[in-house]
C-alpha positions in Angstrom: 76.4 49.1 25.0 72.9 49.8 23.8 71.3 49.4 20.4 67.9 50.6 19.2 65.9 49.2 16.3 62.4 49.1 15.0 61.0 45.6 14.8 61.2 45.9 11.0 64.9 46.3 11.3 65.4 43.0 13.1 67.3 40.6 10.9 68.7 43.4 8.8 71.1 44.8 11.5 70.5 47.3 14.2 69.4 50.7 13.0 70.6 54.0 14.2 69.2 55.9 17.2 66.3 58.1 16.1 64.6 61.0 17.8 61.6 59.0 18.7 62.0 55.8 20.8 58.4 54.8 20.7 57.8 51.2 19.6 61.6 50.6 19.3 63.5 47.8 21.0 66.7 48.7 22.9 69.2 45.8 23.4 71.5 46.8 26.3 74.5 44.8 27.5 75.5 45.1 31.1 72.1 46.5 32.0 71.7 44.5 35.3 73.3 47.4 37.2 75.2 50.6 37.0 75.5 52.6 33.7 73.7 49.9 31.7 70.8 50.0 34.1 70.6 53.8 33.9 70.5 53.4 30.1 67.7 50.9 30.3 65.6 53.0 32.7 66.0 56.2 30.6 65.2 54.5 27.2 62.2 52.8 28.8 60.9 56.2 29.9 61.5 57.4 26.4 59.2 54.7 25.1 61.5 51.8 24.1 61.0 48.2 25.0 64.2 46.8 26.7 66.2 43.6 26.2 68.8 43.1 28.9 71.9 41.2 28.0 73.9 40.4 31.2 75.4 37.4 33.0 74.2 39.0 36.3 70.6 38.8 37.6 68.6 41.6 36.2 65.4 41.6 38.2 66.0 45.1 39.6 66.4 46.6 36.1 63.5 44.6 34.8 61.3 46.1 37.5 62.3 49.6 36.6 61.4 49.0 32.9 58.0 47.5 33.9 57.3 50.5 36.1 57.9 52.7 33.0 55.1 50.7 31.3 57.4 49.0 28.8 58.1 45.4 27.9 61.3 43.8 29.1 63.3 40.6 28.4 66.2 39.7 30.5 68.6 37.2 29.0 71.6 35.5 30.5 74.0 36.5 27.8 77.8 36.5 27.5 78.5 39.3 25.1 82.1 38.1 24.6 80.7 34.9 23.1 79.5 34.8 19.4 77.2 31.9 20.0 75.7 33.5 23.1 75.0 36.8 21.3 73.5 35.0 18.3 71.3 33.0 20.7 70.1 36.3 22.3 69.3 37.8 18.9 67.1 34.8 18.1 65.4 34.8 21.5 63.6 38.2 21.7 62.9 38.6 18.0 61.7 35.2 16.9 58.4 34.8 15.2 55.5 33.2 16.9 56.2 29.5 17.4 53.9 26.6 17.0 54.1 26.1 20.8 52.8 29.7 21.2 50.0 29.0 18.8 49.0 25.7 20.4 49.0 27.3 23.9 46.6 30.0 22.8 44.3 27.5 21.2 44.3 25.4 24.3 43.5 28.4 26.6 40.7 29.9 24.5 39.3 27.1 22.3 40.2 23.7 23.8 38.8 24.9 27.2 35.4 25.7 25.6 35.3 22.2 24.1 36.3 20.5 27.4 33.7 22.5 29.5 30.9 21.7 27.1 31.9 18.0 26.8 31.7 17.8 30.6 28.4 19.6 31.2 26.3 19.3 28.1 25.4 15.6 28.7 23.7 16.6 32.0 21.8 19.4 30.2 20.6 16.9 27.6 19.4 14.6 30.3 17.4 17.4 31.9 16.3 18.7 28.5 17.3 22.2 29.5 20.5 24.2 29.4 22.3 27.4 28.6 25.8 27.7 27.3 27.5 31.1 27.0 31.0 31.1 25.5 33.6 33.9 25.6 34.6 35.2 22.2 36.2 38.6 21.6 35.4 41.9 19.8 38.9 41.7 18.3 37.3 39.6 15.5 35.8 42.9 14.3 38.8 45.2 14.8 42.3 45.4 13.3 44.7 44.3 16.0 48.3 43.5 15.0 50.4 40.9 16.8 47.4 38.8 17.9 47.0 36.3 15.1 46.8 33.3 17.4 44.4 35.0 19.8 42.0 36.2 17.1 42.1 32.8 15.4 41.2 31.1 18.7 38.3 33.4 19.3 37.1 32.9 15.8 37.1 29.2 16.6 34.9 29.9 19.6 32.3 31.7 17.4 32.3 28.8 14.9 32.1 26.2 17.7 29.1 28.1 19.3 27.2 28.1 16.0 27.9 24.4 15.3 27.0 23.3 18.8 23.8 25.3 18.8 22.8 23.3 15.7 23.5 20.0 17.5 21.6 20.9 20.6 18.6 22.8 19.3 16.2 19.9 19.9 17.4 19.3 23.4 16.2 22.5 25.1 19.7 23.9 25.2 20.8 27.2 23.8 24.4 28.0 22.9 25.5 31.6 22.5 28.6 33.7 22.9 29.6 37.2 24.1 32.3 39.3 22.5 33.7 41.8 25.0 36.0 44.6 24.0 39.1 45.5 26.0 37.8 45.1 29.5 39.5 46.7 32.6 40.3 43.8 34.9 43.2 42.6 37.0 44.3 40.4 34.1 44.4 43.2 31.5 45.9 45.7 34.0 48.9 43.4 34.6 49.8 42.8 31.0 52.2 45.0 28.9 50.5 47.5 26.6 50.5 47.2 22.8 53.6 48.6 21.0 53.3 52.3 20.7 51.5 52.8 24.0 53.3 53.5 27.2 50.9 51.9 29.7 47.7 49.9 29.9 46.0 53.2 31.0 47.0 54.6 27.6 45.5 51.5 25.9 42.2 51.8 27.8 42.1 55.5 26.8 42.8 54.7 23.2 40.1 52.0 23.1 37.6 54.4 24.6 38.2 57.0 21.9 37.3 54.4 19.3 34.0 53.5 21.0 30.6 55.1 20.7 30.5 55.0 24.5 33.7 56.7 25.4 34.8 55.2 28.7 36.7 52.0 29.5 34.8 48.8 29.6 34.5 47.0 33.0 33.2 43.5 34.0 29.9 44.8 35.2 29.2 45.9 31.6 29.0 42.2 30.6 26.8 40.7 33.4 23.4 41.9 32.0 24.0 40.1 28.7 25.1 36.9 30.5 22.0 37.1 32.8 19.7 37.4 29.7 21.4 34.6 27.7 21.1 32.2 30.6 17.4 33.1 31.3 14.1 31.7 30.0 13.7 35.0 28.1 16.4 33.9 25.7 14.9 30.5 25.1 14.5 31.2 21.3 18.0 32.7 20.8 20.8 30.4 20.0 23.9 30.3 17.8 24.4 34.0 18.2 27.3 36.2 19.3 26.6 39.4 21.2 29.3 42.1 20.8 29.6 44.1 24.0 32.3 46.7 23.4 30.8 50.1 23.8 30.2 50.4 20.1 33.7 50.0 18.8 32.5 47.4 16.3 29.5 49.0 14.7 29.1 47.0 11.5 
């Protein structure tokens, strides 16, 4: 059995199949193999994200869905059990948890604090130092589904400004860079945003929004980092450089 719904339909019952599967979620029971697997593969190619409900291992089906560029969740679910089905319904469509929030803050913001706490004392002792933190151009764009990420990067900008104030008399500058969507192994391995079929589509979409209409790559960032860590940037501190090909232009 398969069911298709927009994310807005979740919690109000599964909506009917529509002509467009883009940005829909298909919940398919028995999709680990056979007919259910075929359903999952076809709907993934049609643009739907797939939830597999099966007691059997579903790694093969999950791989097929990922190859189609869609998101997949495989759940060990007994569809003859009310409690198991209800647990599945809560699993893929739950809102962001506090644990999700805390994990993102730890990765993006706590890490900045810990690195500075470890290395700034040595800079102070030498009366010279350069700190360059990693923020994000998402602060200046509208990106849905990234509340915890955007909040953490906003924290990086605030931390950068505050620490620059504390270290201004110590010969230490503190700045940040804000890259746009950058083509790297990390971004290439993640699923695309809802409505896009692959990360290649997401890079192309981002490029269309930029003044410089090509995907951003790591080498686009190195010049700014070289400058900010040099003596030429000795009088620049507490600033955030947006390096995103001109997507954020205000």
